[in-house]
MARVOKE-211210 format. One line per field, with one value per residue (C-alpha): residue number from 1; residue in one letter; x, y, z. Coordinates in nm, 4 decimals, always signed. Example, Ala and Ser with C-alpha at 12.3 -4.5 7.8 and 13.67 -1.06 7.14 Angstrom:
% residues 2
nr [1  2] .
rest [A  S] .
px [+1.2300  +1.3670] .
py [-0.4500  -0.1060] .
pz [+0.7800  +0.7140] .
% end
This chain:
% residues 383
nr [1  2  3  4  5  6  7  8  9  10  11  12  13  14  15  16  17  18  19  20  21  22  23  24  25  26  27  28  29  30  31  32  33  34  35  36  37  38  39  40  41  42  43  44  45  46  47  48  49  50  51  52  53  54  55  56  57  58  59  60  61  62  63  64  65  66  67  68  69  70  71  72  73  74  75  76  77  78  79  80  81  82  83  84  85  86  87  88  89  90  91  92  93  94  95  96  97  98  99  100  101  102  103  104  105  106  107  108  109  110  111  112  113  114  115  116  117  118  119  120  121  122  123  124  125  126  127  128  129  130  131  132  133  134  135  136  137  138  139  140  141  142  143  144  145  146  147  148  149  150  151  152  153  154  155  156  157  158  159  160  161  162  163  164  165  166  167  168  169  170  171  172  173  174  175  176  177  178  179  180  181  182  183  184  185  186  187  188  189  190  191  192  193  194  195  196  197  198  199  200  201  202  203  204  205  206  207  208  209  210  211  212  213  214  215  216  217  218  219  220  221  222  223  224  225  226  227  228  229  230  231  232  233  234  235  236  237  238  239  240  241  242  243  244  245  246  247  248  249  250  251  252  253  254  255  256  257  258  259  260  261  262  263  264  265  266  267  268  269  270  271  272  273  274  275  276  277  278  279  280  281  282  283  284  285  286  287  288  289  290  291  292  293  294  295  296  297  298  299  300  301  302  303  304  305  306  307  308  309  310  311  312  313  314  315  316  317  318  319  320  321  322  323  324  325  326  327  328  329  330  331  332  333  334  335  336  337  338  339  340  341  342  343  344  345  346  347  348  349  350  351  352  353  354  355  356  357  358  359  360  361  362  363  364  365  366  367  368  369  370  371  372  373  374  375  376  377  378  379  380  381  382  383] .
rest [X  X  X  X  X  X  X  X  X  X  X  X  X  X  X  X  X  X  X  X  X  X  X  X  X  X  X  X  X  X  X  X  X  X  X  X  X  X  X  X  X  X  X  X  X  X  X  X  X  X  X  X  X  X  X  X  X  X  X  X  X  X  X  X  X  X  X  X  X  X  X  X  X  X  X  X  X  X  X  X  X  X  X  X  X  X  X  X  X  X  X  X  X  X  X  X  X  X  X  X  X  X  X  X  X  X  X  X  X  X  X  X  X  X  X  X  X  X  X  X  X  X  X  X  X  X  X  X  X  X  X  X  X  X  X  X  X  X  X  X  X  X  X  X  X  X  X  X  X  X  X  X  X  X  X  X  X  X  X  X  X  X  X  X  X  X  X  X  X  X  X  X  X  X  X  X  X  X  X  X  X  X  X  X  X  X  X  X  X  X  X  X  X  X  X  X  X  X  X  X  X  X  X  X  X  X  X  X  X  X  X  X  X  X  X  X  X  X  X  X  X  X  X  X  X  X  X  X  X  X  X  X  X  X  X  X  X  X  X  X  X  X  X  X  X  X  X  X  X  X  X  X  X  X  X  X  X  X  X  X  X  X  X  X  X  X  X  X  X  X  X  X  X  X  X  X  X  X  X  X  X  X  X  X  X  X  X  X  X  X  X  X  X  X  X  X  X  X  X  X  X  X  X  X  X  X  X  X  X  X  X  X  X  X  X  X  X  X  X  X  X  X  X  X  X  X  X  X  X  X  X  X  X  X  X  X  X  X  X  X  X  X  X  X  X  X  X  X  X  X  X  X  X  X  X  X  X  X  X  X  X  X  X  X  X  X  X  X  X  X  X  X  X  X  X  X  X  X  X  X  X  X  X] .
px [-0.3186  +0.0012  +0.3451  +0.4106  +0.0834  +0.1667  +0.5071  +0.3512  +0.0961  +0.3630  +0.5780  +0.2842  +0.2256  +0.5857  +0.5561  +0.2464  +0.4256  +0.7281  +0.5107  +0.3416  +0.6761  +0.8003  +0.4920  +0.5274  +0.8986  +0.8272  +0.5526  +0.7841  +1.0589  +0.8135  +0.6780  +1.0241  +1.1173  +0.8011  +0.8731  +1.2297  +1.1208  +0.8637  +1.1235  +1.3690  +1.1066  +1.0184  +1.3845  +1.4157  +1.1058  +1.2360  +0.9430  +1.1688  +1.4254  +1.1627  +1.0565  +1.4133  +1.5092  +1.1900  +1.2584  +1.6209  +1.5071  +1.2464  +1.4288  +1.8061  +1.9257  +1.6282  +1.7620  +1.6377  +1.9661  +2.1736  +1.9251  +1.9373  +2.3161  +2.3274  +2.0835  +2.2918  +2.6116  +2.4842  +2.1885  +2.1957  +2.5522  +2.5063  +2.1569  +2.2823  +2.4061  +2.0797  +1.8780  +2.1029  +2.0615  +1.6865  +1.6881  +1.8736  +1.6342  +1.3279  +1.4815  +1.5646  +1.2171  +1.0430  +1.2779  +1.2120  +0.8351  +0.8750  +1.0961  +0.8536  +0.5720  +0.7935  +0.9272  +0.5761  +0.5538  +0.8502  +0.7035  +0.3740  +0.5511  +0.7588  +0.4441  +0.2875  +0.5884  +0.5725  +0.2062  +0.3061  +0.5617  +0.3114  +0.0491  -0.2189  -0.5636  -0.6654  -0.5823  -0.2972  -0.3897  -0.1464  -0.1737  -0.3694  -0.0444  +0.0677  -0.2489  -0.0687  +0.1857  -0.1023  -0.2696  +0.0603  +0.1274  -0.2304  -0.2044  +0.1134  -0.0597  -0.3568  -0.1247  +0.0773  -0.2416  -0.3729  -0.0440  -0.0373  -0.3949  -0.3165  -0.0056  -0.1967  -0.4732  -0.2207  -0.0451  -0.3767  -0.4655  -0.1208  -0.1593  -0.5077  -0.3655  -0.1019  -0.3670  -0.5989  -0.3296  -0.1866  -0.5309  -0.5892  -0.2486  -0.3244  -0.6656  -0.5612  -0.2377  -0.4339  -0.6626  -0.3712  -0.2011  -0.5304  -0.6162  -0.2585  -0.2653  -0.5911  -0.4288  -0.1282  -0.3171  -0.5880  -0.4172  -0.7134  -0.9007  -1.1319  -0.9975  -1.2892  -1.2194  -0.8473  -0.9110  -1.1500  -0.8984  -0.6204  -0.8436  -0.9315  -0.5698  -0.4605  -0.7152  -0.6097  -0.2438  -0.3209  -0.5000  -0.1963  +0.0246  -0.1982  -0.1707  +0.2071  +0.2205  +0.0176  +0.2962  +0.5515  +0.3282  +0.3259  +0.7058  +0.7483  +0.4921  +0.6953  +1.0526  +1.0498  +0.9977  +0.8098  +1.0341  +0.8871  +1.0202  +0.8137  +0.7261  +0.4448  +0.1779  -0.1468  -0.3944  -0.6728  -0.4774  -0.3545  -0.7112  -0.8258  -0.5516  -0.6254  -0.9999  -0.9285  -0.6975  -0.9726  -1.2195  -1.1777  -1.2530  -1.5448  -1.6960  -1.6622  -1.9059  -2.1123  -1.9922  -1.9642  -1.6989  -1.7721  -1.4855  -1.5873  -1.2722  -1.1929  -0.9473  -0.5751  -0.5781  -0.2158  -0.0554  +0.2980  +0.3468  +0.5279  +0.3639  +0.4145  +0.2962  -0.0093  -0.0954  -0.0821  -0.3206  -0.5796  -0.5255  -0.5901  -0.8999  -1.0491  -0.9682  -1.1385  -1.4447  -1.4630  -1.4178  -1.6872  -1.9422  -2.2753  -2.2862  -2.4191  -2.3639  -2.1889  -1.8581  -1.7943  -1.4568  -1.5063  -1.2270  -1.2643  -0.9822  -0.9270  -0.6398  -0.4508  -0.5678  -0.7288  -1.0050  -1.0644  -1.3734  -1.4319  -1.7992  -1.9469  -2.2694  -2.2045  -2.3010  -2.3301  -2.0272  -2.1064  -1.9667  -1.7404  -1.5685  -1.5003  -1.1766  -1.0558  -1.0660  -0.7244  -0.5638  -0.3241  -0.4608  -0.8173  -1.1071  -1.4702  -1.5987  -1.4907  -1.5853  -1.3301  -1.4486  -1.1460  -1.2564  -1.2134  -1.0020  -0.6581  -0.4165  -0.6025  -0.3078  -0.4375  -0.6111  -0.3454  -0.0726  -0.2908  -0.3204  +0.0562  +0.1238  -0.1411  -0.0260  +0.3354  +0.2206  +0.0680  -0.2867  -0.5745  -0.7963  -1.1313  -1.4215  -1.7962  -2.0881  -2.4389  -2.7073  -2.5693  -2.3147  -1.9523  -1.7231  -1.3466  -1.2148  -0.8536  -0.7340  -0.3802  -0.2047  -0.2079  +0.1455  +0.4026  +0.7666  +1.0139  +1.1553] .
py [+1.6605  +1.6058  +1.6489  +1.9561  +2.1222  +2.0424  +2.2072  +2.5183  +2.5426  +2.5113  +2.7698  +3.0128  +2.9394  +3.0288  +3.3539  +3.4494  +3.3580  +3.5627  +3.8698  +3.8252  +3.7976  +4.1092  +4.3051  +4.1853  +4.2746  +4.6211  +4.6662  +4.5618  +4.8021  +5.0918  +5.0039  +4.9987  +5.3237  +5.4915  +5.3736  +5.5031  +5.8407  +5.8701  +5.7914  +6.0386  +6.3161  +6.2467  +6.2785  +6.6088  +6.7553  +6.6730  +6.4675  +6.1780  +6.4243  +6.5755  +6.2272  +6.1082  +6.4301  +6.4118  +6.0520  +6.1388  +6.4347  +6.2303  +5.9045  +5.9702  +6.3283  +6.5070  +6.8128  +6.9164  +7.0834  +6.7765  +6.5522  +6.7736  +6.7756  +6.3963  +6.3604  +6.5873  +6.4031  +6.0500  +6.0775  +6.4050  +6.3720  +6.0003  +6.0102  +5.8776  +5.5591  +5.5165  +5.5656  +5.3160  +5.0647  +5.1151  +5.0674  +4.7385  +4.6118  +4.7055  +4.5580  +4.2254  +4.1962  +4.2736  +4.0433  +3.7600  +3.7983  +3.8143  +3.5032  +3.3161  +3.3896  +3.2992  +2.9701  +2.8453  +2.7495  +2.5168  +2.3754  +2.3048  +2.1293  +1.9236  +1.8251  +1.7248  +1.5049  +1.3517  +1.2675  +1.0869  +0.8826  +0.8084  +0.7123  +0.9293  +0.8934  +1.2599  +1.5060  +1.7476  +2.1134  +2.3951  +2.7729  +2.9302  +3.0412  +2.6755  +2.5427  +2.3819  +2.2169  +2.0930  +1.9360  +1.7793  +1.6226  +1.4957  +1.3508  +1.1671  +1.0433  +0.9094  +0.7421  +0.5757  +0.4609  +0.3110  +0.1333  -0.0022  -0.1275  -0.2877  -0.4538  -0.5844  -0.7151  -0.8849  -1.0404  -1.1612  -1.3185  -1.4743  -1.6346  -1.7584  -1.8957  -2.0958  -2.2404  -2.3237  -2.4800  -2.6766  -2.8228  -2.8859  -3.0497  -3.2894  -3.3912  -3.5250  -3.6664  -3.8663  -3.9953  -4.0951  -4.2823  -4.4475  -4.5790  -4.6962  -4.8835  -5.0502  -5.1632  -5.2941  -5.4674  -5.6327  -5.9226  -6.0208  -5.7217  -5.6961  -5.5175  -5.2749  -5.1744  -5.1507  -4.9082  -4.7113  -4.6779  -4.5843  -4.3259  -4.1622  -4.1693  -4.0117  -3.7286  -3.6599  -3.6621  -3.4154  -3.1930  -3.2185  -3.1114  -2.8063  -2.6982  -2.7391  -2.5262  -2.2654  -2.2484  -2.1925  -1.9226  -1.7375  -1.7375  -1.6425  -1.3643  -1.1851  -1.2737  -1.2422  -0.9519  -1.0012  -0.9848  -1.0226  -1.1979  -1.0831  -1.2852  -1.2926  -1.5511  -1.6698  -1.5848  -1.7871  -2.1113  -2.0429  -2.0074  -2.3132  -2.5183  -2.3873  -2.4536  -2.8029  -2.8828  -2.7818  -3.0396  -3.2798  -3.0035  -2.8810  -3.2273  -3.2870  -2.9974  -3.0492  -2.7201  -2.6134  -2.3693  -2.1699  -1.9839  -1.6905  -1.5663  -1.4386  -1.6604  -1.5930  -1.3129  -1.2324  -1.0326  -0.9458  -1.0674  -1.2969  -1.6221  -1.8208  -1.5447  -1.4498  -1.8189  -1.8298  -1.5331  -1.7114  -2.0360  -1.8569  -1.6803  -1.9964  -2.1926  -1.9223  -1.9400  -2.3197  -2.3144  -2.0548  -2.1458  -2.3013  -2.6643  -2.7398  -2.3806  -2.2232  -2.0396  -1.7990  -1.6745  -1.3855  -1.2097  -0.8785  -0.7209  -0.3533  -0.1818  -0.0982  -0.3599  -0.6980  -0.7595  -1.1056  -1.1604  -1.4644  -1.4901  -1.7569  -1.8058  -1.7774  -1.6194  -1.2416  -1.0485  -0.7183  -0.4038  -0.3271  -0.6660  -0.6582  -0.4592  -0.6751  -0.9795  -0.8809  -0.8395  -1.1098  -1.3745  -1.2416  -1.4843  -1.3851  -1.6924  -1.6477  -2.0040  -2.1099  -2.4401  -2.6666  -2.8185  -2.4994  -2.2970  -2.1692  -1.9271  -1.6276  -1.5394  -1.6389  -1.3133  -1.1036  -1.2605  -1.2203  -0.8466  -0.8136  -0.9828  -0.7888  -0.4528  -0.5442  -0.5784  -0.2307  -0.3680  -0.3619  -0.6197  -0.5637  -0.7577  -0.7068  -0.8924  -0.8473  -1.0690  -1.4230  -1.3463  -1.2792  -1.1251  -1.0835  -0.8652  -0.8385  -0.5677  -0.5889  -0.3961  -0.5803  -0.4598  -0.4046  -0.3047  -0.5358  -0.4067] .
pz [-2.7220  -2.9190  -2.7624  -2.9773  -2.8687  -2.5072  -2.5408  -2.6968  -2.4156  -2.1472  -2.3302  -2.3345  -1.9678  -1.8829  -2.0801  -1.8800  -1.5573  -1.6662  -1.7272  -1.3931  -1.2114  -1.3934  -1.2853  -0.9270  -0.9212  -1.0570  -0.7977  -0.5118  -0.6286  -0.6508  -0.3067  -0.1472  -0.3228  -0.1925  +0.1623  +0.1517  +0.0133  +0.2871  +0.5541  +0.4041  +0.3930  +0.7530  +0.8448  +0.6578  +0.8186  +1.1614  +1.2862  +1.3798  +1.5283  +1.7588  +1.8683  +1.9370  +2.1246  +2.3279  +2.4309  +2.5226  +2.7309  +2.9140  +2.9857  +2.9604  +3.0059  +3.1610  +2.9786  +2.6360  +2.5278  +2.6134  +2.4367  +2.1245  +2.1275  +2.1602  +1.8710  +1.6461  +1.7406  +1.6871  +1.4479  +1.2583  +1.1427  +1.0500  +0.9048  +0.5671  +0.7356  +0.9251  +0.6057  +0.4230  +0.7062  +0.7019  +0.3230  +0.3583  +0.6253  +0.4214  +0.1035  +0.2742  +0.4237  +0.0950  -0.0966  +0.1505  +0.1106  -0.2676  -0.2858  -0.0640  -0.3081  -0.6060  -0.4673  -0.3932  -0.7639  -0.7245  -0.4038  -0.5797  -0.8693  -0.6230  -0.4354  -0.7676  -0.8488  -0.5004  -0.5555  -0.8767  -0.6838  -0.4057  -0.6695  -0.5123  -0.6678  -0.6527  -0.9290  -0.8626  -0.8088  -0.8877  -0.9027  -1.1851  -1.3515  -1.3755  -1.5358  -1.8314  -1.6002  -1.3841  -1.6876  -1.7956  -1.4551  -1.4276  -1.7778  -1.6763  -1.3606  -1.5561  -1.8085  -1.5328  -1.3609  -1.6844  -1.7502  -1.3973  -1.4285  -1.7651  -1.6226  -1.3217  -1.5470  -1.7751  -1.4768  -1.3402  -1.6732  -1.6954  -1.3533  -1.4424  -1.7667  -1.5811  -1.3503  -1.6411  -1.8561  -1.5644  -1.5053  -1.8758  -1.9160  -1.6350  -1.7718  -2.1165  -1.9758  -1.7190  -1.9954  -2.2173  -1.9338  -1.8337  -2.1806  -2.2442  -1.9133  -2.0213  -2.3432  -2.1528  -1.8722  -2.0781  -2.2475  -2.4557  -2.5938  -2.8881  -3.1928  -3.1861  -2.8264  -2.8945  -3.1818  -2.9637  -2.6813  -2.9229  -3.0894  -2.7574  -2.6421  -2.9708  -2.9408  -2.5832  -2.6865  -2.9673  -2.7175  -2.4910  -2.7808  -2.8441  -2.4819  -2.4810  -2.7952  -2.6049  -2.3481  -2.6227  -2.7717  -2.4396  -2.4350  -2.8000  -2.7757  -2.5081  -2.5955  -2.9722  -3.2046  -3.5283  -3.8319  -4.1794  -4.4871  -4.7834  -5.0896  -5.3423  -5.2555  -5.4112  -5.1357  -5.2969  -5.2860  -4.9337  -4.8039  -4.9990  -4.8352  -4.4847  -4.5094  -4.6434  -4.3516  -4.1077  -4.2417  -3.9440  -3.6907  -3.9030  -3.9340  -3.5612  -3.4930  -3.8056  -3.9522  -4.3131  -4.4334  -4.7502  -4.9161  -5.1345  -5.3017  -5.6515  -5.8408  -5.8148  -5.5589  -5.4781  -5.1982  -5.0982  -4.7405  -4.5019  -4.6064  -4.2870  -4.0574  -4.2642  -4.2844  -3.9063  -3.8881  -4.1027  -3.9132  -3.5816  -3.7135  -3.8624  -3.5466  -3.3423  -3.5710  -3.5337  -3.1557  -3.0933  -3.3630  -3.2895  -3.4025  -3.7495  -3.8602  -4.1570  -4.1477  -4.4341  -4.5484  -4.7907  -4.9797  -5.1615  -5.3567  -5.4240  -5.5967  -5.2770  -5.0278  -4.9742  -4.7177  -4.5672  -4.3492  -4.1263  -4.0257  -3.7990  -3.6028  -3.2305  -2.9029  -2.9225  -2.7951  -2.6188  -2.7773  -2.4818  -2.5155  -2.8893  -2.8697  -2.5810  -2.8077  -2.9403  -2.5987  -2.4868  -2.2494  -2.2987  -2.3279  -2.3719  -2.1904  -1.8308  -1.7507  -2.0133  -2.1517  -2.1719  -2.4967  -2.6945  -2.4564  -2.5435  -2.3897  -2.5299  -2.7516  -3.0953  -3.1794  -3.0020  -3.2149  -3.5254  -3.4596  -3.4082  -3.7420  -3.9340  -3.7963  -3.8736  -4.2360  -4.2214  -4.2027  -3.9565  -3.7886  -3.6225  -3.4718  -3.5050  -3.3492  -3.4878  -3.3432  -3.3505  -3.6234  -3.5342  -3.7945  -3.7846  -4.0652  -4.1794  -4.4193  -4.5542  -4.8322  -5.1654  -5.2341  -4.9628  -4.9982  -4.8297  -4.5031] .
% end
């Protein structure tokens, strides 16, 4: 329900409540008027006079004439004041009952607000006249609960990330120190072994650099806001360059990357940030592809937008986990293999950048094929 529809519903609810209060007020006034008329008629007919004179004769004066005279002196001559006093008493009583019924709406709303503060799990129940307000408060409660759960989940993932990265930082650092110590301690070492140790130390150092960059990504993701600097770029050449730079990672897993892109496709975008999107998507495809498979990068161009699909063979991703791929700190593999594991920010950052360009990104998993699709406007005005 939109905010405008919600306001209209609450406005209609207040109109219904207003009519109901008006009817109740009218009913109370008519009731009090009827009671007063009845009392006044009783006074005129003398029924109350006979009762008062009879009580005075029996308990006070023991003489009917004296009791009648006392009644006329104190009651008969001042009956207007007694009727007015009786009217006030009846009016105050009826008004008190009426206000008690009316203020119960405010008490119910206050109790509903208190339940929001106390974070109670049960839905809030109000009177039938406050149905729209009840729905509004319950909607707020559900929204707050969802936000709290999302915050707790994000914090949990953040803590897990720190533990994982701390462990992963220690592992390559220990290897680098170990192999460098071997090179230092062994005075006479074969050239082949020296190259081997240096190669391993270099790979571990590169892995260490990647993990440190992950830490910086975590900070930048939360402390910076994406700003775009638009320029016209040849998308075909950008993708050719990115796929070429990934050749070492592809060869390491025996993968082949096929780029299917029309010549000279151009888009108006922030070059560095869009390049990072494609770098993250291709890195993700390499990390989670089966070995000796084929990664396909397919580009289709329409008049208003360009679609780029990254497809790789990999383990099937359940439908309920596909949307979570783009959440920060999320990783499909709970075991989190250190070799391919990152902070879980690559796809989250990619979505932020794509949406900042006015585009969309989605994931699909069919069988053992995983597809990440990016759609961005071909032309975009500078902002």
